[in-house]
N, C-alpha and C positions, 0 to 999 in steps of 0.2 A: 441452605441455599447453594446454588451452583454458579459458576462463572460461564456465561455464554460467550462465544467467540464469533467475531465477524471478520472475514478475510476475503481476499481476492483469489479467484480460481484460474486466472490467466496471467499475463505478463504485467499486471498492475493497471492502473487507470480505469478500473471497472466501475467506479462511482461509489467507493466505500464511504467517503465523507458524507455524502447526501444520505445514505442509508443509516449510518450511525446517528446523524441528526434526527432522522425520522423515528428511529427506535429509542432514542435517549429518554423520552418521557417514561418509558417502562423501567428505567434503571436509576439506581442511586449514584452509581459510580461508572465512569467510562475511563478505561486505562489503555494507553498505548504500550505495546510490549516489545517492539523492535524497530529497527530502522532509525532514520534521523531526518534532517532537513531535505533529504532527497525525495521525501514524500511530498505530494501536493494534493491534499484532500479538498476538493472544491464543493462548496455549498452555495446554493442560490436560494435566498430567503426574501420573499416578496419582491422578486426581480433584481435584487442586489447580490452581487457575487462576492464570496469570501473564499480565500485560499489559505488553508492551514498546513503548516509544514511540521510542526512539533507538538502543538497543543491538540489534545483529543477533540474530536468533532462534536462532543456533547457540551462544549463550553457555552453555547448559546441558550441552554436551558437553565433557568434560575435555580432549580433544585437538584441539579446534577453536579457532583464533584468530579474533577478530572485528575488523573494520575499519569505522570510520565514515569514509566517503569524502568527497572534496572537494565533491561535489554536494549534500551534506546541509547543512541549516541547523540549528545546534545551540543549544539553550537550556541554559546551564550549570546553572541551578537544577533543571530537569527531569531532566537527566542525573545530577546529584548524588543526587537523591532516588531515582532508578531504581537506581543502583549500590548505594546503602545498603540498599535493600530486598532486592536479590539477595545481598548479602553476609550479610544476616541469615539467609538460608536456606542458607548455606554455599557460594555460588558464588564462585569466585576470579576476580573481574572484573579486578582490577588487573594481573595478569600476562598476561591474555589479550586485553585491549582496546587497540587502537591507533587513534589519532585523527588525521585529516589536518590538517596545519597550514593547508591551503587552505580548510577548511570555514569558512563564515561564522557569526558569532555572532548570536543573537537577543538583543536588549537589552530591558529592561523597557519602554522607550519604543516599541519596535516593536509590542508588544502593545497599548499605548494607541492607536497609530496604526491598528492593525487594527480595534479596537473603534470608534474614531471614524469611520473610513471606512465600515464596515458600517452604523453608525447613520445616516450621512448618505444612504445609498441608499434608506432608507424601505422601501416595499414591493417594491423591486427588489433586495433583499439576495441575495447569491450563496450564502449559507450557510457563511460562513467559520467555522472552529473557534476563531477569535480567539486563536490561539497566536502571532501575530506573523509567520507564515510569509511571507505576501505582501509586507509592507513590508520584510522582510529581503532577499528576492530582488530587490525594487526597488532597495534600496541596493547590492546586488551588481552588478546591471546598470548602475546609475548611477555605479558606481565610487566609492562612498562607504563601502563596507562595512568592517566590523571582522572580522578573521579570527582563527582559533585561533592561528596563528603569531605574531600581534601580542602575544600573552601573553608571548612570550619576548623581546620587544624592550624597550628602555628607555623608549619613549615611548607605551606602551599607555594610561596614564592620560590623556595629552593627546589621543590619538585618540578615546578613549571620551567624554571631556567635549565634544569638538568635535561628535561625532555626536549626543549627547544634546541639545546646544544647538540643533542643526538641527531635531531632532524636536520640541522644545518650541516653536520658532517656528511650525512647521506646525500643531501642536495649538492654539496660541493664535490665530494669524491666520487659518488656513484653515478649521479645524473649529469654533473657539470651544468646544472640548471641555473640560469640567471634569474634573480628574484630580488624583491625589495621587502624586507621584513617590517611590517607595520602591526604592532600589537596594542596600540593605544586604545582602539575601540574594543578590543577583546578585554583588556583589563577594566575598562569602564563597565562593560557588560557583566564581568565577574562581580564587581561591587553591587551592581543592580540585582544580580541573581541571589546574593546573600540575603536580600530582604524578603525572600519568599519562603514557603514552608518546605524545607529540605528535611526529609524524614526517612525512616526505614519503612518503605512502602510495602514490603512483604508482610510486616507485622500489621500495618494498617489494613491491608486487604483481607488478610485472614481473620482479623478481628471483625471486620465488616461482615464477612461471611457468617461468622458465629453469631452475629447479631441479627441475621436474617435479611441483610441488605442484598439488593440485586446488583450484579457487576457485569458489565460488557467489556470484553477485551477487544481492542481495535487493532487490527493488523495494518501494515503498510506494504507497499509494493504488491506482489502477487505470488501465488504458489510456484509458478514456473520460473520465478527468480530466486527460489530458495537455494541456499549455498550447498545443500546436500542433494536435493532432488530436482533442481531446476536445470535449465539448458546450459550447463557448465561448459566453458568458463564465463559465459555471458550471463552472469547472475549477480545478485547483490551479495553483501557480506554477512547476512544474518539469516536466521531461520524464520521464514515467513509463514510457516504452516502452524497448525494447532499446537503441536508440541512446543513451539517457540513461545506460546503464551504461558506455559508452565515455567520455563527457565527465565523468561523475560519479565515475569511478575512475581515469581516465588510462590506459586500455588501448586498444589498436588494434582496429578492427572485425574484422580477420582473426583475432583471438584469441577471438572468440565461438564457443562450441560449441553445446550443446543449449540450447533455450529452452523452459522449462516455463511453460505458460500455465494459470493457475488460474481456474476459474469455478464459480459455484454452479449447482445444478440448476434454479434459478429466478433472478430478478433482484432486487436491492435497490439503493436509493440513499438517501443522507443529504442533507438540505438541499434547496435549490432546484435548478431545472433540468429539462429535458425528460426524460420517462420514458414512452416510447410504450406499453409493456405494463403500466403500473401498474394495480393492482387496488384499487378503493375499496370493495369489498364484504366479505362475511364470509370469503371465501377469502383475500383479502389480509391480513385480520386474523389468520386462522389461521396463515398462513405466518409472520407476525411473531411470534406467540406460540410456535409450535412451534420456530421457528428462533432464538428469543431475539434477535430483530433490534433491538438497541439498541446504539448506538455505544460501542465500548470506550474511546474517548477522551472523547467528549462526553456519552454517555448518551442522546443523542437517539434517538427511535424511527425506524427505517428504513422508507422506503416500499418496498412489496413488489409484485412482479408476475411474470408468466410469462417464461420464457426468450426471448431475442431473438436469433435466429440471424443476421440481417443484421449486427447489431452485433458478434456473436462472430466472424463471418467477417472483418469489417473489422479487428478487433483482432488476429486471427491473421495477417492480411496485413501489418499494420504492424510486427509484432514478429518475423516469421519463426518462428513457433511450430513446434517439432518434437514436443512431447509435451503432451498435455492432461491436466489433473487436475481431476476434478469433486468438489466438496464438497457436503455437506448433502443428499445423496440421501435420507437418512432423513426429512427434513422433508416430503417429498412422500408419504410412506406414509399410506394411509388416505383419500386424496382420491378422489372419484368418477371424475375424469378429469384429465388433464394437457393443457395447451395449449402450443404452441410457435409463436411468430411466425416466419413464413417469408418475409414480404415486407411492403412498405408500399403502401397505395393512396393515390396523390397525384393529385388532379384526375381521378379515374376511371381512372388507369393504375397498373398494378402495377410495382414495382421492388424489386430486392434491394439496391440501392445505398443507403448511408447519406446522407441529404440534407445540404446545407450547414447547414440549421437545421430543427428540428422545429417547424413551424407548427401551429396548432390543427386544421387540416383534414386532417392526415395520420392515416390509419387503419391499424393493424396487421392483417395477414391471418394467420389462425391455422389450424393443423392440430391435431386432437384425437387424443390417444393414451391408451391404457389405463394406469391407475395400478395400484399394488400395495397390498394391505391388510396385508401382513406387517410385523412389527417387524424391521428389518434391522440394528439397532445391534450385534448380537452376531456377525454374519457376518464371517468373515475369509477365506473362500475364494469366489472368483467363481463356482465351480460350484454354490454353494448359493444364489445370488441368485434372487429370484423371476423367473419368465419375462418378466413385463411390464417389470421394471427392466432386464433384459438387452436387451430389445427397445428400450427408451428409449436405452440406451447405443449400441446398433447404429445407431439412427436418427440420433443426434447425430454419430457418426463418419461416417456416409454423407453427411450434409450438410456437415460441417466439413472433411472430407478430411484429418484428422490423427488419429493413434491416441490413444486414451484410455489413459494409462499407469497412473494410480492412481484409485481411487474411495474417497472418505471417507464413512463412514456414522455419524459421531458426532464430538463435540468432542475426545475424548482422543487422545493420540498413538498409542494402540494401535488405534484404530478406523479403520483404513485398510487397503486391500488392493491388491496389484499386479494390473493387468488385462492387462499385456503383459510379455514378457520384456525386461528393461532391459539392453540391450547397451552396451558401452563407447562 
C-alpha cells in the first residue's frame, strides 16, 4: 500500500480539515506530519463547528486511528484542552490517538521567545501566530530540543529546567523582554500526556503499510508557507510540501501514492508577506465577509484576492499533485465577473515563473471570466452546476493540467461533490 498525502497549495486556510474528514472513511490511519498548534483545521459536522489544532482531522471517524508524527511540534497544554473538548462530545480520543516519541515539545518559554522576537522586528513583523512554533523548531535544529520521548525518561525534569534556563537568559539579555513565567499548567499537561500512547510512530506506520493498511498524511499551513519554497521570510518553520511527509512521518519517498492538492476558488493570506493578487476594494471585503475569512487559530482577518495560477502551478510542481480539490466555490456566487492571474509583468516582460521575491514593481496579468449568480450550496451533482462554474472548473483544469477530483460548495462535510471517478 501507499501513503496518500493531502496538503494546501496556497498560504494555508484552504479547507484541509474538512477534506480530511470527508476522505477519512477510505483510510485506516490519518497522520499529521508537520506544524503545530498554529494550524486551525475547521470541520462543520451537521451544522456544528469544530476546530482542530494538533489532532488529525480523521478523529471523528470511529474506525480511523490518528497519528501525531515526529515532524509536529506539540504544545501539551493545547493538546490537553483539545482532547478534553472532543471527549465532551463523545469522541474516544484516548484509544485512537498515537503520538510520536520524536515529536518536539513547545515550552511556555518558547511562546515568550516567539512574542519577544516578533516584537523586536517592529514594522518588519512576519505575522507569527505567537504559539512558540518557530523557537521550538530552532531548538530542534540547534539540537537543544525536548521531545515527547523524554517524558518517559528519568531525567525529564533536568532537561526541562536546563532548556528553560537557556530561554530565560535569552529573554533577559537579548530581548530585555518583561514576562511572567507560569509553568504549572504545562507540568499538569505533561502528566496528562504521559497517559497516552507515546510510541515510535515510524515503526507503527511502516508496519501498517506492510499489513496493507491505508494511510493519509495530513499537512498543515500551505505550500506557499514552506520554509524552503515559500514566500521567505514570511513563511512557517517547517516543510509543508509532500517531501515533508517523508521526514515528518518516517516513510520512504517510494511509498507516496496520491497527492491531493487543496486550493480555494480565490486566494487568501493571513499576516504579512507578498500577495500579488490582493484586493483592497469592496470585492476583497465581499470575499472576506462571504467566505468568513477570519483565522480559526488567531481570529485575524484574512487578506483576500483573485486566484493566482502561476503560484498554483508552482505548488503543483513542488508537490507532485495528482488530484485537485477546490473549496469555497460558493463564495464567488453573485459576482459580476471573476479574474484569474495568468502571469506576472516584470520590467515590461511577462513571465509565468514565480520570482525569487515579489518586489513592488511586479504586476499580475489577469484574464476575466464569467461568474454565476445561482446559490450553489445545495448542489450535490456536478450535472446541476451553473454553466459558468463548470466553465471555470474547465478553465482551471486546462491551465493546471491536473484533474479536479472534488468541488466544495459550503463548509459542512456534506457540501462536497466528486467531479471525477476516483480510481484506486
